[in-house]
C-alpha positions as CSV (number, residue, x, y, z in Angstrom):
1,X,32.4,0.9,-22.0
2,X,31.7,1.2,-18.3
3,X,28.7,3.4,-17.5
4,X,29.3,6.6,-15.5
5,X,27.2,5.4,-12.6
6,X,29.9,2.8,-11.6
7,X,32.1,5.7,-10.5
8,X,29.7,6.5,-7.6
9,X,31.2,5.5,-4.3
10,X,29.4,3.0,-2.1
11,X,28.7,3.2,1.6
12,X,26.8,0.0,2.2
13,X,24.2,0.4,5.0
14,X,24.3,-3.3,5.8
15,X,20.7,-4.1,5.3
16,X,20.1,-7.8,4.7
17,X,18.2,-9.4,1.9
18,X,14.6,-10.4,2.7
19,X,12.4,-12.8,1.0
20,X,9.5,-11.1,-1.0
21,X,6.4,-12.7,0.6
22,X,4.7,-14.9,-2.0
23,X,1.3,-13.6,-2.9
24,X,2.0,-9.9,-2.0
25,X,3.2,-9.3,-5.6
26,X,2.5,-11.4,-8.7
27,X,5.6,-12.9,-10.0
28,X,6.8,-14.8,-13.1
29,X,6.5,-18.6,-12.6
30,X,8.8,-20.3,-13.2
31,X,11.4,-17.7,-12.6
32,X,12.7,-16.9,-16.1
33,X,16.4,-17.2,-15.4
34,X,16.1,-20.2,-13.2
35,X,14.2,-21.9,-16.1
36,X,17.3,-21.2,-18.2
37,X,19.6,-22.9,-15.7
38,X,21.0,-19.8,-14.0
39,X,23.0,-20.8,-10.9
40,X,21.1,-19.3,-8.1
41,X,22.1,-20.3,-4.6
42,X,18.7,-19.8,-2.9
43,X,15.6,-17.9,-3.8
44,X,15.8,-15.2,-6.6
45,X,12.8,-13.4,-5.0
46,X,14.7,-11.3,-2.5
47,X,15.5,-7.6,-2.0
48,X,17.2,-5.5,0.6
49,X,14.8,-4.7,3.4
50,X,14.6,-1.0,2.6
51,X,13.9,-1.7,-1.1
52,X,11.2,-4.1,-0.2
53,X,9.6,-1.5,2.0
54,X,9.7,1.0,-0.9
55,X,8.1,-1.5,-3.1
56,X,5.1,-1.8,-0.7
57,X,4.9,2.0,-0.8
58,X,4.8,2.0,-4.6
59,X,2.0,-0.6,-4.5
60,X,0.0,1.6,-2.1
61,X,0.3,4.5,-4.5
62,X,-0.8,2.3,-7.4
63,X,-3.8,0.9,-5.5
64,X,-5.0,4.4,-4.7
65,X,-4.8,5.4,-8.4
66,X,-6.0,2.1,-10.0
67,X,-7.8,-0.1,-7.5
68,X,-7.1,-3.7,-8.1
69,X,-4.0,-3.1,-10.2
70,X,-0.7,-4.6,-8.9
71,X,3.0,-4.4,-9.5
72,X,4.1,-7.7,-10.9
73,X,7.7,-8.9,-10.6
74,X,9.9,-10.4,-13.3
75,X,13.2,-10.4,-11.5
76,X,14.8,-9.2,-8.2
77,X,18.1,-10.2,-6.5
78,X,20.7,-11.6,-9.0
79,X,24.0,-13.1,-7.6
80,X,27.1,-12.3,-9.5
81,X,27.3,-15.8,-10.9
82,X,23.8,-15.4,-12.3
83,X,24.7,-12.1,-13.8
84,X,27.7,-13.8,-15.5
85,X,25.5,-16.6,-16.7
86,X,22.9,-14.3,-18.2
87,X,25.4,-11.9,-19.8
88,X,27.3,-14.8,-21.5
89,X,23.9,-16.1,-22.7
90,X,23.3,-12.7,-24.2
91,X,26.7,-12.7,-25.9
92,X,25.8,-16.1,-27.4
93,X,22.4,-14.9,-28.6
94,X,23.9,-11.8,-30.2
95,X,26.6,-13.9,-31.8
96,X,24.1,-16.4,-33.2
97,X,22.0,-13.5,-34.7
98,X,25.2,-12.2,-36.4
99,X,26.3,-15.6,-37.6
100,X,29.5,-15.8,-35.6
101,X,28.5,-18.1,-32.7
102,X,31.3,-20.6,-33.5
103,X,33.9,-17.9,-32.6
104,X,32.7,-18.1,-29.0
105,X,33.1,-21.9,-28.7
106,X,36.4,-21.9,-26.9
107,X,35.5,-19.2,-24.4
108,X,33.9,-19.5,-21.0
109,X,32.7,-15.9,-20.7
110,X,33.2,-12.3,-21.8
111,X,36.6,-11.9,-20.3
112,X,38.0,-14.9,-22.1
113,X,36.4,-13.7,-25.3
114,X,38.1,-10.3,-24.9
115,X,41.5,-12.0,-24.5
116,X,41.1,-14.6,-27.2
117,X,39.0,-12.8,-29.8
118,X,39.1,-9.0,-29.1
119,X,37.6,-8.2,-32.5
120,X,34.4,-10.1,-31.9
121,X,34.2,-9.0,-28.3
122,X,34.4,-5.4,-29.4
123,X,31.6,-6.1,-31.9
124,X,29.3,-7.8,-29.4
125,X,29.9,-6.1,-26.1
126,X,28.1,-2.8,-26.9
127,X,25.0,-4.7,-27.9
128,X,25.0,-6.8,-24.7
129,X,26.0,-4.1,-22.2
130,X,23.4,-1.7,-23.5
131,X,21.0,-3.7,-21.3
132,X,23.0,-6.0,-19.1
133,X,25.2,-4.9,-16.2
134,X,28.8,-5.9,-16.5
135,X,29.4,-8.9,-14.2
136,X,32.5,-7.3,-12.7
137,X,33.8,-9.0,-9.5
138,X,35.2,-5.6,-8.3
139,X,33.0,-4.8,-5.2
140,X,33.2,-1.1,-6.2
141,X,31.4,-1.8,-9.5
142,X,28.6,-4.2,-8.8
143,X,25.8,-5.0,-11.4
144,X,22.6,-3.3,-10.1
145,X,20.7,-6.5,-9.5
146,X,23.6,-8.0,-7.5
147,X,23.1,-5.4,-4.8
148,X,19.6,-6.5,-4.0
149,X,18.4,-3.0,-4.8
150,X,17.0,-3.5,-8.3
151,X,13.8,-5.0,-9.7
152,X,12.3,-5.7,-13.1
153,X,8.6,-5.2,-13.0
154,X,5.4,-4.5,-14.9
155,X,1.7,-3.9,-14.1
156,X,-1.3,-6.3,-14.1
157,X,-4.9,-5.2,-13.8
158,X,-7.6,-6.4,-11.4
159,X,-8.2,-9.6,-13.4
160,X,-4.5,-10.4,-13.3
161,X,-4.0,-9.6,-16.9
162,X,-0.8,-7.8,-18.2
163,X,-1.4,-4.1,-18.7
164,X,-0.2,-3.3,-22.2
165,X,3.3,-1.6,-22.0
166,X,4.3,-1.7,-25.7
167,X,6.7,-4.6,-25.3
168,X,7.5,-7.3,-22.8
169,X,10.1,-7.2,-20.1
170,X,13.6,-8.1,-21.5
171,X,12.6,-7.0,-25.0
172,X,16.0,-5.8,-25.9
173,X,15.1,-3.6,-28.8
174,X,14.5,0.2,-29.0
175,X,11.0,-0.4,-27.6
176,X,12.7,-0.9,-24.2
177,X,13.5,2.8,-24.0
178,X,11.0,4.3,-21.5
179,X,9.8,7.2,-23.7
180,X,9.8,5.1,-26.9
181,X,6.1,5.9,-27.4
182,X,6.1,9.5,-26.2
183,X,5.2,10.9,-29.6
184,X,2.2,8.6,-30.1
185,X,-1.1,10.2,-31.0
186,X,-4.1,10.1,-28.5
187,X,-6.5,7.2,-29.3
188,X,-3.8,4.9,-30.6
189,X,-2.5,1.7,-28.9
190,X,0.9,3.3,-28.7
191,X,-0.5,6.2,-26.8
192,X,-2.0,3.8,-24.2
193,X,1.4,2.1,-23.9
194,X,3.0,5.4,-23.1
195,X,0.4,6.3,-20.6
196,X,0.8,3.0,-18.8
197,X,4.6,3.4,-18.7
198,X,4.1,6.9,-17.3
199,X,1.9,5.4,-14.6
200,X,4.5,2.8,-13.6
201,X,7.3,5.3,-13.4
202,X,5.2,7.7,-11.5
203,X,4.2,5.2,-8.7
204,X,7.8,3.9,-8.5
205,X,9.5,7.2,-8.3
206,X,7.0,8.5,-5.8
207,X,8.1,5.6,-3.6
208,X,11.8,6.6,-4.1
209,X,12.9,4.4,-7.0
210,X,14.8,5.6,-10.0
211,X,14.2,4.2,-13.5
212,X,16.9,2.7,-15.8
213,X,17.3,5.2,-18.7
214,X,17.1,2.3,-21.3
215,X,14.6,-0.1,-19.8
216,X,11.0,0.8,-18.9
217,X,10.8,-2.2,-16.5
218,X,14.0,-1.7,-14.4
219,X,13.9,0.3,-11.2
220,X,16.3,0.6,-8.2
221,X,16.7,2.5,-5.0
222,X,19.9,3.0,-3.1
223,X,22.4,1.5,-5.7
224,X,24.9,3.4,-7.8
225,X,22.4,3.8,-10.7
226,X,19.9,5.4,-8.3
227,X,22.6,7.6,-6.8
228,X,23.7,8.8,-10.3
229,X,20.2,9.5,-11.4
230,X,19.4,11.5,-8.2
231,X,22.7,13.2,-7.9
232,X,23.5,11.5,-4.6
233,X,27.0,11.6,-3.3
234,X,27.1,7.8,-2.7
235,X,25.2,4.6,-3.0
236,X,23.6,2.9,0.0
237,X,23.9,-0.7,-1.3
238,X,26.8,-2.6,-2.8
239,X,27.1,-6.1,-4.1
240,X,26.0,-8.9,-1.7
241,X,28.7,-11.6,-1.6
242,X,26.4,-14.0,0.2
243,X,22.7,-14.5,0.6
244,X,21.7,-13.5,4.1
245,X,18.0,-13.6,4.8
246,X,17.0,-10.9,7.3
247,X,14.0,-10.3,9.6
248,X,10.4,-11.0,8.5
249,X,9.3,-8.7,5.6
250,X,6.9,-5.9,6.2
251,X,3.2,-6.5,5.4
252,X,2.1,-3.1,4.3
């Protein structure tokens, strides 16, 4: 059940969270998970200072290739309580789609479901954890977004319009797979989707990020997923147990 990247050891470098300056990167408004009632304690628009610096580098690369285009943010730092809230929401949505939502009524979360109704938990968990990080309180196994090292993002053009990516962020279908449109023929919309995804991953990886193997929009740097993807011996960022805002963010 647990992905292999969670076995990577963590040597947290101690960088603080920093607020992402409003206006430097377009962002979802209102924040999609805040709008659902997720229990944030402070701003969701924060990243570790080194991750934020890398995001500026990625934007510089994009600007050189496509003047006027920008990296737009969907989500950034996600406290463990928010991860639990969103994962349980995903369990409920999957259960509703399968017609078994009433079997979750007496449970407060995935752990309770696993104890009280292991059959339905075994049925739902693979569907949920294909996309969502497990909200494990073990500091050695943090969800990527809870480290302050992961972002969900997309591209917008010089007019502020979404660049077509072949599916929205948080589209939890096979279309989320980064290379879903790799076999598309030139001249088709699907081919354009693939080219745009290639552009996004190119500018992000050039800045040091690694892409989630199952989500075209998810990138991280310094966390366990990044370390696993790059073959690093350890991760640089672990879970942040509290929201400490650091020094002013870089401006370029």
